[in-house]
C-alpha positions, 0 to 999 in steps of 0.5 A: 294058088290058095288065097285068103286067110288059112290056116289059123294057128293057136299057141299052146303050152300043153299040146296033148290037151289042146289036141283033145280039146280041138279034136272035140271041138272040130269033130275030126282027127287031126290030119297032122299030128307032130310034136311041133304042130297039130292041124286039123281040116274042116272043109276048106279051113285049117286050124293048127296047134303050135306048141312053140308059139308062145316062145316065138312071142305069139299071145293069141291065134294068128291068121295067115294070109296067103301071099304070092311074094312073102318078102315083098308082102312083108316089106310092105307091112313093115313099111306101113308101121308093122313090126316084125314078129317072127322072120321068114321061115321054112316050115317044110317043103318050101312053105315059108311063113312070117309074122307081124304085129299091127299098131295095136299088137295083133298078130298077122301071119303071112303064108307063101306056098312053094 
């Protein structure tokens, strides 16, 4: 199972422009290049671009923390005072994500691998 914080996803309004910029920044071509997500891998780190992030309320990059049980982890964060930002969603292949905002308005992402 993966652990730690990975990926970091940036909301973007202009996917083509962001893809060009991050290709230069990362020094690699994207491994995933879809209208709904562009992903780069540099070593063990993934950086993603989400053209729908702003419409989901994201105001900046989101670091996703790997968890074993996303439902339990989400409940723990909500019980500790977080506010749900994005409910649990399957983003393909059984990979689940969700996000919350902490008391300072910072986004925290959760990701559970299938």
